[in-house]
N, C-alpha and C positions, 0 to 999 in steps of 0.2 A: 504494500501500499503506500501512496505517495509517491511511487517512481513517474517520472514524465514518460508519456507514451511518443513513440514513431507508428505511422499510420501511414499506409498508401492504400488509397481509392483509386481501384481500377475501371475501365470500361470497357467491355465488350464491343468492338466495331465492326460492322461487316459488309461488306462490299466487293468491288473490286480494288483490290489492292495489292501493293508491290511491295517486296523484299528486297534485301540486296544479300546476296550469299558469301561467302570469306573470300572469295575470289573476285568479288565485284558487279558479277551477273543478275541481273532481275529474274527474279521468282514471283510467280503468280500467287495470291492467295484470295481467300474468301472473308476472311477475318482475322482480327488482331485485338492483343490487349494493349491499353492505351494506359498511360499512366493521368489521372484526371486529377488527382490534389494528393500531395504529400505532407505529414503534419509530422514534424521531427521536434523533439523535446518541448512538446506542446505550442508550437509555432507551425504556422504556413509558411513552406518553402517552395513548393511548387502549386499554381494554381491556375491550369491548362485555360480552362473556360471561364474565370470569374465568378465561379461557384459560390466561393466566399465574398464576393465584393455587393455592394449595394447595387439596385438596378437603377441606371442615371435618370429614370421617370420620374423614380420614386424621393428624387432629391432636390433642393431645394433649387429655384434657377441661377443663381452663381455658387454653386458649390465648387470649392476646393480641391484640392490635391487627393487622391483617394490610394489606397495602397498603404505599404511601410518601406519607406528607404532602406532599409536593413536588409531586406532580400530584394525586393522586388524590382526586377531587371527592366520593367517596361516602362519607369518613370525615372527620367533623369532630367530634374529641374535644380536650379538655383532656389535655395531657401530664402522667404520673401519675410522679414521682420514682421509680425503683426498677422499673419497670413497664416 
């Protein structure tokens, strides 16, 4: 009890998919597992489709930066005082 959790949420994707083998050739496939979300020691470190984010339609019109600069590679901005 009291230990931080590491969690991976996977999604089964189906369709006309491609893979690359160890020699660099393409292989066709019909399904694959994709990493949707990864939580490491209780913090989100990967969020492929933004499932942990607020929906922009539910935020006020003047909403500011979303995400966490300590891990979120999708935002690169200058910190503006008072924002």
